[in-house]
C-alpha positions in Angstrom: 19.2 15.4 -2.7 16.8 18.0 -2.9 13.1 17.5 -2.0 11.9 18.1 -5.5 14.3 14.9 -6.8 12.6 12.9 -4.1 9.2 13.8 -5.5 9.6 13.5 -8.8 9.7 9.7 -8.6 6.5 9.4 -6.8 4.2 7.6 -8.3 6.1 6.3 -11.1 7.0 2.7 -12.7 10.6 3.0 -14.0 10.8 -0.1 -16.8 14.6 -1.3 -16.7 16.6 -4.2 -18.5 19.8 -6.4 -17.2 21.6 -6.2 -20.8 24.0 -9.0 -18.8 20.9 -11.0 -19.2 17.5 -11.9 -20.3 16.0 -10.1 -17.5 13.7 -7.0 -18.0 12.3 -5.4 -14.6 9.9 -2.5 -13.3 10.6 -0.2 -10.1 7.6 1.3 -9.1 6.7 4.0 -6.1 3.3 4.8 -4.9 2.5 7.4 -2.4 -0.1 9.7 -3.5 -2.2 7.0 -5.3 -1.8 4.6 -2.2 -3.5 7.6 0.0 -6.4 7.8 -2.5 -7.0 4.3 -3.1 -7.1 3.6 0.8 -9.1 6.9 1.3 -12.1 5.8 -0.3 -13.2 3.2 2.3 -12.6 3.0 6.0 -10.3 -0.4 5.7 -9.2 -2.0 9.0 -5.7 -2.5 9.2 -5.3 -6.3 7.8 -7.5 -5.3 4.6 -5.4 -2.1 4.3 -2.3 -4.2 3.4 -3.7 -6.7 1.2 -5.0 -3.6 -0.9 -1.7 -1.8 -0.9 -0.1 -4.8 -1.9 -2.9 -5.2 -4.9 -2.2 -2.2 -5.8 1.5 -2.1 -6.2 1.4 -5.8 -7.8 -1.2 -4.0 -10.6 1.3 -1.1 -11.4 4.2 -3.5 -11.9 2.3 -6.1 -13.5 0.2 -3.5 -15.8 3.2 -1.6 -16.9 5.1 -4.6 -18.2 2.2 -5.9 -20.2 1.6 -4.1 -23.9 -1.6 -2.9 -22.7 -3.7 -1.0 -25.1 -6.6 -0.5 -22.4 -7.1 -2.3 -19.0 -5.7 -4.8 -16.6 -7.6 -6.0 -13.8 -6.7 -8.6 -10.9 -9.1 -10.5 -8.6 -8.1 -12.5 -5.7 -11.3 -14.2 -4.3 -11.4 -16.7 -1.1 -13.6 -18.0 1.4 -12.3 -16.2 4.2 -13.0 -13.1 5.6 -11.2 -11.0 3.3 -13.6 -12.1 0.2 -12.6 -10.0 -2.5 -9.6 -7.7 -3.4 -10.3 -6.1 -6.8 -7.8 -3.6 -8.8 -7.8 -2.5 -12.7 -4.9 -0.7 -14.3 -5.8 1.6 -17.3 -2.8 2.1 -19.6 -2.4 5.8 -20.5 -4.1 7.1 -23.9 -1.3 9.0 -25.0 2.3 9.1 -24.7 3.4 10.7 -21.5 0.0 10.4 -20.2 -0.4 8.7 -16.7 -1.8 5.1 -16.4 -5.1 5.3 -14.1 -5.2 2.7 -10.8 -7.9 1.7 -8.9 -8.9 -0.6 -6.1 -11.2 -1.9 -3.4 -12.0 -4.7 -1.2 -15.2 -6.6 0.2 -14.4 -8.5 3.7 -16.7 -9.5 6.4 -16.0 -7.5 9.3 -17.3 -9.9 11.8 -15.0 -12.6 10.5 -12.3 -10.7 10.4 -9.3 -11.7 12.9 -8.0 -8.5 14.4 -3.8 -8.6 14.3 -3.7 -11.5 12.1 -1.2 -12.2 9.0 -3.2 -10.5 6.4 -2.6 -12.8 3.4 -4.0 -15.5 6.1 -7.4 -13.6 6.2 -8.2 -14.5 2.5 -8.4 -18.6 2.9 -8.7 -20.4 -0.2 -9.5 -19.2 -3.0 -7.9 -18.1 -6.8 -5.7 -15.4 -8.0 -6.9 -13.8 -11.6 -5.7 -11.8 -14.2 -7.8 -10.3 -17.0 -6.7 -8.5 -19.8 -9.1 -6.4 -21.7 -7.6 -5.1 -25.0 -10.7 -3.0 -25.7 -13.7 -3.0 -28.3 -13.9 -6.1 -30.5 -10.8 -7.6 -28.9 -11.5 -10.8 -26.9 -10.7 -10.5 -23.4 -7.8 -13.0 -21.7 -8.0 -14.7 -18.6 -5.8 -16.5 -16.2 -6.7 -18.1 -13.0 -4.4 -20.1 -10.8 -5.1 -21.1 -7.1 -3.8 -19.0 -4.4 -0.5 -20.3 -3.4 2.3 -19.1 -1.3 2.1 -16.7 1.9 1.6 -13.6 0.0 -0.2 -11.9 -2.6 3.0 -11.4 -4.6 4.2 -15.2 -3.9 0.6 -15.7 -5.6 1.5 -13.5 -8.4 4.8 -15.4 -9.4 3.1 -19.0 -9.0 0.3 -17.1 -11.7 3.4 -16.2 -14.4 5.1 -19.6 -13.9 1.8 -21.7 -14.3 -0.2 -19.9 -16.7 2.2 -18.1 -18.6 5.8 -20.5 -18.4 7.5 -16.8 -17.5 10.0 -16.6 -14.4 8.9 -13.3 -12.6 9.6 -12.3 -8.8 8.7 -9.4 -6.9 9.9 -7.7 -3.6 7.8 -5.0 -2.4 7.1 -3.0 0.5 4.7 -0.9 1.9 3.2 0.7 4.9 2.4 4.2 6.8 5.8 6.6 6.7 6.4 10.1 7.8 9.2 12.3 6.4 10.1 15.4 8.5 7.7 17.8 8.5 4.7 16.0 6.6 1.9 14.2 7.9 1.8 10.6 7.7 1.0 8.6 5.3 1.2 5.6 3.1 4.0 4.8 0.6 5.3 1.5 -1.3 8.1 0.3 -3.3 8.9 -2.7 -5.1 10.9 -3.9 -7.7 9.5 -6.8 -10.5 12.1 -9.4 -12.2 10.9 -11.1 -15.3 12.7 -13.3 -17.8 12.2 -11.6 -21.2 9.3 -13.5 -23.0 11.5 -13.8 -26.0 13.8 -16.0 -24.1 13.7 -19.6 -24.7 11.9 -21.8 -21.8 11.4 -25.1 -22.0 7.5 -26.1 -22.1 6.6 -28.0 -18.7 3.4 -29.9 -18.6 3.9 -32.2 -15.7 3.4 -30.9 -12.1 6.0 -28.6 -10.3 7.5 -27.8 -6.8 5.3 -25.5 -5.4 1.9 -25.8 -3.2 -0.1 -28.5 -4.9 2.3 -29.0 -7.8 2.0 -25.6 -9.0 4.8 -24.6 -11.1 7.6 -22.3 -9.8 10.5 -20.4 -11.9 13.0 -23.1 -10.9 10.6 -25.7 -12.7 10.7 -23.9 -16.1 14.4 -22.9 -16.2 17.9 -24.6 -17.6 21.2 -23.9 -18.6 22.5 -20.3 -18.9 19.1 -18.6 -18.5 19.0 -20.4 -15.0 22.2 -19.1 -14.2 21.2 -15.5 -15.3 17.7 -15.8 -13.4 19.4 -17.3 -10.1 22.2 -14.4 -10.5 19.5 -11.7 -10.6 17.6 -12.8 -7.8 20.5 -13.4 -5.5 21.1 -9.5 -6.2 17.5 -8.6 -5.3 17.6 -10.5 -2.3 19.9 -8.0 -0.8 17.5 -5.4 -1.1 16.5 -3.4 1.8 12.9 -2.1 2.5 13.6 2.0 2.7 15.7 1.3 -0.6 12.4 -0.2 -2.0 10.0 2.6 -0.5 12.2 5.8 -0.8 12.1 8.4 -0.9 15.6 9.2 0.0 17.1 6.2 -2.6 15.8 6.9 -6.4 14.9 4.1 -8.3 17.9 4.8 -10.9 20.2 4.7 -8.0 18.6 1.8 -6.4 19.0 -0.2 -9.8 22.8 0.9 -9.6 23.6 -0.5 -6.2 21.6 -3.7 -6.9 22.5 -4.5 -10.3 25.2 -2.5 -11.7 27.4 -5.9 -12.5 24.4 -6.5 -14.6 24.5 -3.8 -16.8 21.1 -2.1 -16.0 19.4 0.2 -18.7 16.6 2.1 -18.1 13.8 3.3 -19.7 10.7 6.1 -19.7 9.4 6.0 -16.2 5.1 6.1 -16.6 3.6 8.2 -14.0 0.4 6.9 -12.3 -2.5 8.2 -10.5 -5.6 7.1 -9.0 -8.4 7.2 -11.6 -12.0 5.5 -12.0 -14.0 5.4 -14.9 -17.2 4.8 -14.0 -20.2 7.1 -15.2 -24.1 7.4 -15.3 -23.9 5.8 -18.7 -22.0 3.0 -17.4 -24.5 2.2 -15.1 -27.0 2.3 -17.4 -25.5 -0.3 -19.7 -24.9 -2.6 -16.8 -28.3 -2.6 -15.7 -29.5 -2.5 -19.5 -30.1 -7.0 -19.4 -32.7 -6.5 -16.5 -36.4 -6.9 -17.4 -38.8 -3.9 -15.9 -39.8 -6.6 -13.2 -35.9 -6.9 -12.2 -35.6 -2.9 -12.2 -38.7 -3.0 -10.1 -37.1 -5.1 -7.5 -33.9 -2.8 -7.4 -35.9 0.3 -6.8 -36.0 2.0 -3.6 -39.3 3.4 -1.5 -38.6 6.8 -2.9 -39.0 6.0 -6.4 -35.6 5.7 -7.3 -32.3 3.0 -8.5 -29.5 3.7 -6.9 -25.9 2.5 -7.5 -22.4 3.2 -5.9 -18.9 2.6 -7.4 -16.9 0.9 -4.9 -13.9 2.1 -6.3 -14.2 5.9 -5.8 -17.5 6.2 -4.3 -19.4 7.9 -6.8 -23.2 7.9 -5.7 -25.9 7.5 -8.7 -29.7 8.2 -8.3 -31.6 7.0 -11.7 -35.0 6.9 -12.6 -36.2 3.1 -12.9 -38.4 4.2 -16.2 -35.0 4.6 -18.0 -33.1 1.6 -17.2 -33.3 -2.0 -18.5 -34.3 -3.6 -21.7 -38.2 -2.5 -21.4 -37.5 0.8 -20.4 -40.5 3.1 -21.2 -38.6 6.3 -21.1 -35.8 7.8 -23.1 -33.0 9.1 -19.8 -32.2 12.2 -22.4 -35.9 13.3 -22.6 -36.1 15.7 -19.8 -32.9 16.9 -20.6 
């Protein structure tokens, strides 16, 4: 296999369907995107791992939803890792890349070096917010943190909030390709029972942590058999098959699911990107009074703002900020 054929699948999400059953899925590969996301901050290894897993989940989930604008994922906890936040922006036109950004907020003094990353979050919640754009009411779903990983939390979220059986197999880490510098790579597969499949409505407690629903709680009959069969096949996947780059996603699907008749669709390219701007900063500050803006003003007479996603730094004239602003920000221009 040539190097070019390997690189062609970097930073892509490949949708597929198993024609023998009512199961759809995604195969994701992230490398450059993950390098750029993690390069924005000097994270300790435990936080790097959480951000990498969250970014990979976001790529898989965002591409699986008929999204017109933005999907946001937030994991908040009472442990040293206080917040992991990601955004997935749908492509504006056919063939354009989707954009991903992510960051984490953590308490370095409380972080336990060498400890299992997920345990650094503590007790908290997993949330997805879908924003379909102007004049549309955003949708938000929240479930408690459950399981031993962010992917397990996402599986619980879809079972509990959407009653939609979902499975993730993920791997990520620093790798070195001969002749290249060490860099981050991540790969994963998402399986999901197709929404049009009929699943029973479950209102009672499930078999998961604290009575949360799991996939097995919302399946029965032939659908349960199809789901079990697809998951049993996914259980055989190896980390190097997921992460690549020597195994292409199409080859991986044949290896895993050839008896299930996999059918692939057009791959979606993804790249690191941020939508922050001075106008957005001004808009976020427009709810504050002149007194509030005064408290934000530095000794140098400016208001500063930094984007945690991309590191952009903004310096603004306080007289142009807030709903009591005295000066048009475009006046000097």
